[in-house]
Steps between C-alpha positions, in 0.01 A plus 500: 500500500637844397521802737234669284257199554569499875426868527181460288638714216305465175363717215161654438266277306565534126212585276267606784395840623463574866158570632654752740847655553579698817797649682451476877571806707643544858148536633435143384793355711584412854802660674749269339387579146307185425162553336202400719346170389152654518606755247609224259174313563296811414689542168463135419119530555494799270703322236293181520178689470591655163468178290205392718313828423573467126373146490196571718429810295426690816530509877673223700556443869796309653363191671813298574878514524567139414876526543765770567862432513766768581828375342719803545469848665404812302700819563434867465589599138459156347296502170230244582317329217176297554406248232144369522342212312154335517550134579140392561147623429193368684136596471542825697864475604838580333829373648807701418873418551725799571883484480699793639853602401726769637771667296745589773728719300327573177819645349668155552184306435525295815161322528351259753158334535375625838142380536241266336139476587167357385182689569135440415264770397116482455317701245239717669205712383408847611345361817826311576329168441693233304427478127581264228834563319418536127760356273662770280336540160730385210458701179 
């Protein structure tokens, strides 16, 4: 195993666009400069909701965090990229996998995968009641 593999170094996924890209600020960190896990969780929820909203063609609500793994810390100034992909569609639910990468020193392109999560959203109507997810229309 190489030093890069041991340290979790990788590259951003090729051919994919991030759902969200953010630079955490000092207000998002504890006194040692590590970004709060709750901040990362909130960003993951936002990123995961984007493909869910598109597929549901409307409002969704987070109903479950199926898994959440913190692999590496995130630091102030990292460029954090969130890649979200729908992995399952139910009658009213949409399950999304989110992979999170941090570019530690963008000028040197040092990149590590920091988090991965799976969340489930449910499509809801204007009264916040579950509604059927309509498959996208193909032209």
